N, CA, C and O of each residue as an XYZ file, in Angstrom:
348
protein
N      35.990   -146.606    -24.026
C      37.415   -146.406    -23.997
C      37.726   -144.999    -24.503
O      37.157   -144.543    -25.495
N      38.628   -144.327    -23.813
C      38.989   -142.957    -24.185
C      39.963   -142.968    -25.357
O      40.831   -143.833    -25.473
N      39.788   -141.990    -26.203
C      40.682   -141.838    -27.353
C      41.566   -140.622    -27.104
O      41.081   -139.534    -26.792
N      42.845   -140.826    -27.247
C      43.808   -139.739    -27.046
C      44.320   -139.300    -28.399
O      44.817   -140.108    -29.183
N      44.195   -138.022    -28.662
C      44.714   -137.475    -29.908
C      46.076   -136.846    -29.630
O      46.237   -136.061    -28.695
N      47.035   -137.202    -30.446
C      48.392   -136.716    -30.281
C      48.552   -135.438    -31.088
O      48.187   -135.377    -32.262
N      49.102   -134.418    -30.439
C      49.368   -133.173    -31.134
C      50.833   -133.120    -31.524
O      51.705   -133.626    -30.818
N      51.076   -132.506    -32.649
C      52.447   -132.371    -33.119
C      53.133   -131.239    -32.366
O      52.537   -130.191    -32.119
N      54.389   -131.464    -32.004
C      55.158   -130.429    -31.313
C      55.599   -129.400    -32.348
O      56.201   -129.757    -33.361
N      55.306   -128.136    -32.101
C      55.719   -127.130    -33.081
C      57.238   -126.968    -33.078
O      57.870   -126.949    -32.022
N      57.805   -126.853    -34.256
C      59.242   -126.650    -34.390
C      59.563   -125.175    -34.220
O      58.907   -124.302    -34.789
N      60.575   -124.925    -33.433
C      60.974   -123.549    -33.194
C      61.921   -123.124    -34.308
O      62.990   -123.710    -34.483
N      61.535   -122.132    -35.038
C      62.353   -121.628    -36.129
C      63.370   -120.635    -35.571
O      63.006   -119.678    -34.888
N      64.619   -120.867    -35.862
C      65.676   -119.947    -35.466
C      66.092   -119.193    -36.715
O      66.471   -119.791    -37.722
N      66.018   -117.887    -36.637
C      66.321   -117.088    -37.819
C      67.825   -117.002    -38.037
O      68.618   -117.189    -37.115
N      68.191   -116.718    -39.264
C      69.604   -116.582    -39.597
C      70.222   -115.387    -38.879
O      71.421   -115.378    -38.600
N      69.411   -114.386    -38.582
C      69.906   -113.217    -37.850
C      70.335   -113.634    -36.443
O      71.366   -113.179    -35.948
N      69.547   -114.497    -35.797
C      69.899   -114.986    -34.463
C      71.161   -115.838    -34.499
O      72.019   -115.720    -33.624
N      71.275   -116.696    -35.508
C      72.455   -117.550    -35.626
C      73.703   -116.700    -35.835
O      74.722   -116.920    -35.180
N      73.629   -115.745    -36.731
C      74.790   -114.895    -36.992
C      75.103   -113.987    -35.810
O      76.268   -113.689    -35.549
N      74.077   -113.547    -35.096
C      74.305   -112.743    -33.900
C      75.038   -113.538    -32.836
O      75.954   -113.026    -32.194
N      74.639   -114.785    -32.649
C      75.319   -115.655    -31.682
C      76.753   -115.919    -32.120
O      77.672   -115.915    -31.301
N      76.937   -116.147    -33.416
C      78.276   -116.377    -33.950
C      79.172   -115.167    -33.693
O      80.311   -115.317    -33.250
N      78.665   -113.989    -33.966
C      79.460   -112.769    -33.761
C      79.723   -112.524    -32.278
O      80.733   -111.912    -31.930
N      78.840   -112.985    -31.399
C      79.062   -112.840    -29.962
C      80.250   -113.687    -29.525
O      81.108   -113.219    -28.776
N      80.301   -114.928    -29.990
C      81.374   -115.824    -29.588
C      82.668   -115.597    -30.370
O      83.747   -115.936    -29.885
N      82.572   -115.038    -31.553
C      83.747   -114.765    -32.369
C      83.752   -113.287    -32.752
O      83.393   -112.932    -33.875
N      84.162   -112.423    -31.816
C      84.063   -110.978    -32.047
C      85.007   -110.455    -33.123
O      84.898   -109.294    -33.518
N      85.924   -111.277    -33.604
C      86.803   -110.814    -34.670
C      86.059   -110.684    -35.995
O      86.551   -110.047    -36.927
N      84.860   -111.295    -36.080
C      84.045   -111.177    -37.282
C      82.983   -110.109    -37.091
O      82.305   -110.070    -36.064
N      82.842   -109.253    -38.075
C      81.718   -108.328    -38.067
C      80.507   -109.078    -38.631
O      80.642   -110.163    -39.196
N      79.350   -108.492    -38.470
C      78.143   -109.143    -38.963
C      78.205   -109.330    -40.472
O      77.819   -110.379    -40.988
N      78.684   -108.324    -41.174
C      78.754   -108.429    -42.637
C      79.771   -109.482    -43.076
O      79.570   -110.144    -44.094
N      80.857   -109.646    -42.325
C      81.816   -110.701    -42.650
C      81.223   -112.073    -42.369
O      81.425   -113.014    -43.137
N      80.499   -112.182    -41.277
C      79.896   -113.467    -40.910
C      78.840   -113.886    -41.926
O      78.658   -115.079    -42.173
N      78.152   -112.934    -42.510
C      77.139   -113.254    -43.527
C      77.761   -113.898    -44.752
O      77.100   -114.661    -45.456
N      79.031   -113.598    -45.015
C      79.710   -114.141    -46.197
C      80.268   -115.544    -45.962
O      80.643   -116.227    -46.916
N      80.326   -115.978    -44.705
C      80.840   -117.313    -44.400
C      79.806   -118.368    -44.773
O      78.605   -118.107    -44.714
N      80.267   -119.564    -45.158
C      79.324   -120.640    -45.456
C      78.558   -121.067    -44.201
O      79.097   -121.062    -43.095
N      77.303   -121.431    -44.398
C      76.429   -121.829    -43.295
C      77.029   -122.997    -42.507
O      77.001   -123.001    -41.276
N      77.570   -123.980    -43.219
C      78.131   -125.150    -42.545
C      79.290   -124.771    -41.635
O      79.433   -125.341    -40.554
N      80.112   -123.829    -42.049
C      81.251   -123.410    -41.238
C      80.779   -122.694    -39.980
O      81.314   -122.919    -38.894
N      79.782   -121.837    -40.126
C      79.241   -121.117    -38.969
C      78.653   -122.103    -37.970
O      78.902   -121.984    -36.770
N      77.885   -123.066    -38.441
C      77.261   -124.032    -37.550
C      78.300   -124.947    -36.904
O      78.142   -125.338    -35.747
N      79.357   -125.292    -37.636
C      80.429   -126.110    -37.071
C      81.103   -125.375    -35.922
O      81.348   -125.968    -34.871
N      81.404   -124.105    -36.100
C      82.040   -123.321    -35.049
C      81.119   -123.150    -33.846
O      81.585   -123.162    -32.707
N      79.830   -122.993    -34.080
C      78.892   -122.877    -32.964
C      78.752   -124.202    -32.211
O      78.548   -124.204    -30.997
N      78.859   -125.325    -32.923
C      78.835   -126.621    -32.236
C      80.065   -126.787    -31.350
O      79.972   -127.350    -30.259
N      81.217   -126.301    -31.811
C      82.428   -126.350    -30.995
C      82.248   -125.492    -29.748
O      82.662   -125.888    -28.659
N      81.637   -124.326    -29.898
C      81.368   -123.463    -28.747
C      80.466   -124.177    -27.755
O      80.722   -124.142    -26.551
N      79.412   -124.826    -28.244
C      78.492   -125.549    -27.358
C      79.204   -126.687    -26.625
O      78.974   -126.913    -25.437
N      80.073   -127.401    -27.350
C      80.800   -128.508    -26.739
C      81.743   -128.003    -25.648
O      81.811   -128.593    -24.570
N      82.467   -126.924    -25.916
C      83.389   -126.363    -24.921
C      82.629   -125.838    -23.705
O      83.095   -125.969    -22.573
N      81.472   -125.250    -23.940
C      80.655   -124.762    -22.824
C      80.180   -125.932    -21.965
O      80.179   -125.847    -20.737
N      79.780   -127.018    -22.614
C      79.327   -128.197    -21.870
C      80.467   -128.787    -21.049
O      80.254   -129.196    -19.907
N      81.666   -128.837    -21.607
C      82.824   -129.335    -20.862
C      83.094   -128.453    -19.657
O      83.391   -128.960    -18.575
N      82.997   -127.143    -19.826
C      83.217   -126.218    -18.717
C      82.190   -126.437    -17.608
O      82.537   -126.418    -16.427
N      80.936   -126.643    -17.984
C      79.897   -126.862    -16.980
C      80.086   -128.198    -16.258
O      79.870   -128.285    -15.049
N      80.486   -129.231    -16.987
C      80.760   -130.520    -16.351
C      81.901   -130.378    -15.357
O      81.845   -130.933    -14.259
N      82.943   -129.631    -15.742
C      84.060   -129.406    -14.828
C      83.603   -128.676    -13.570
O      84.024   -129.019    -12.465
N      82.751   -127.681    -13.729
C      82.270   -126.945    -12.560
C      81.434   -127.827    -11.637
O      81.554   -127.740    -10.415
N      80.596   -128.667    -12.217
C      79.795   -129.579    -11.396
C      80.709   -130.550    -10.650
O      80.491   -130.826     -9.471
N      81.724   -131.063    -11.328
C      82.662   -131.973    -10.670
C      83.451   -131.270     -9.572
O      83.723   -131.866     -8.530
N      83.819   -130.018     -9.791
C      84.547   -129.260     -8.772
C      83.686   -129.080     -7.526
O      84.170   -129.201     -6.401
N      82.418   -128.792     -7.739
C      81.516   -128.604     -6.601
C      81.266   -129.933     -5.885
O      81.182   -129.964     -4.657
N      81.148   -131.019     -6.630
C      80.817   -132.312     -6.038
C      82.025   -133.028     -5.438
O      81.863   -133.878     -4.563
N      83.225   -132.699     -5.895
C      84.424   -133.439     -5.492
C      84.645   -133.499     -3.980
O      84.919   -134.583     -3.466
N      84.541   -132.399     -3.249
C      84.804   -132.491     -1.808
C      83.797   -133.351     -1.047
O      84.062   -133.761      0.083
N      82.663   -133.620     -1.651
C      81.613   -134.378     -0.970
C      81.685   -135.868     -1.262
O      80.849   -136.629     -0.775
N      82.673   -136.303     -2.051
C      82.817   -137.721     -2.337
C      83.470   -138.422     -1.146
O      83.959   -137.780     -0.216
N      83.465   -139.730     -1.197
C      84.025   -140.529     -0.102
C      85.507   -140.210      0.073
O      86.318   -140.514     -0.803
N      85.854   -139.606      1.185
C      87.213   -139.217      1.548
C      87.848   -138.274      0.523
O      89.073   -138.195      0.432
N      87.031   -137.566     -0.240
C      87.530   -136.583     -1.196
C      88.336   -137.180     -2.331
O      89.236   -136.527     -2.860
N      88.030   -138.402     -2.711
C      88.805   -139.089     -3.758
C      88.702   -138.394     -5.108
O      89.650   -138.414     -5.893
N      87.575   -137.791     -5.376
C      87.403   -137.138     -6.670
C      88.278   -135.888     -6.800
O      88.588   -135.464     -7.914
N      88.671   -135.305     -5.688
C      89.531   -134.121     -5.736
C      90.850   -134.471     -6.402
O      91.284   -133.767     -7.314
N      91.494   -135.541     -5.967
C      92.768   -135.943     -6.563
C      92.598   -136.354     -8.021
O      93.459   -136.073     -8.854
N      91.489   -137.019     -8.327
C      91.225   -137.416     -9.715
C      91.078   -136.181    -10.603
O      91.593   -136.152    -11.720
N      90.372   -135.162    -10.104
C      90.209   -133.929    -10.871
C      91.540   -133.217    -11.062
O      91.821   -132.712    -12.149
N      92.357   -133.172    -10.020
C      93.660   -132.535    -10.143
C      94.510   -133.216    -11.212
O      95.165   -132.540    -12.006
N      94.505   -134.523    -11.236
C      95.263   -135.254    -12.258
C      94.705   -134.984    -13.657
O      95.458   -134.827    -14.618
N      93.396   -134.932    -13.755
C      92.778   -134.658    -15.052
C      93.145   -133.267    -15.549
O      93.470   -133.090    -16.723
N      93.093   -132.276    -14.657
C      93.426   -130.910    -15.052
C      94.913   -130.778    -15.387
O      95.283   -130.035    -16.295
N      95.754   -131.492    -14.659
C      97.198   -131.460    -14.980
C      97.463   -132.089    -16.347
O      98.364   -131.668    -17.073
N      96.671   -133.094    -16.683
C      96.831   -133.743    -17.985
C      96.416   -132.863    -19.157
O      96.867   -133.072    -20.282
N      95.573   -131.896    -18.902
C      95.110   -130.995    -19.975
C      96.141   -129.918    -20.298
O      96.109   -129.334    -21.381
N      97.050   -129.655    -19.371
C      98.021   -128.564    -19.574
C      99.171   -129.017    -20.423
O     100.081   -128.235    -20.697
């Protein structure tokens, strides 16, 4: 019988410089030195909000592309109502 040895997946370390650089990219009103003074939890919370908004935008784009191909274009009207509800 063959024995399979499981290897551990290496964890990718993200440096604080990368995190703060990403934060400053999405929130240009902060300079790097100002962002360094912010609490870590606040920076990560704001980056999670950015990720969530980006995911919503991508889902909307996928739905926009797929809508005309649905049965009789029913998703088009559903999307229009959803977008009107957001305004």
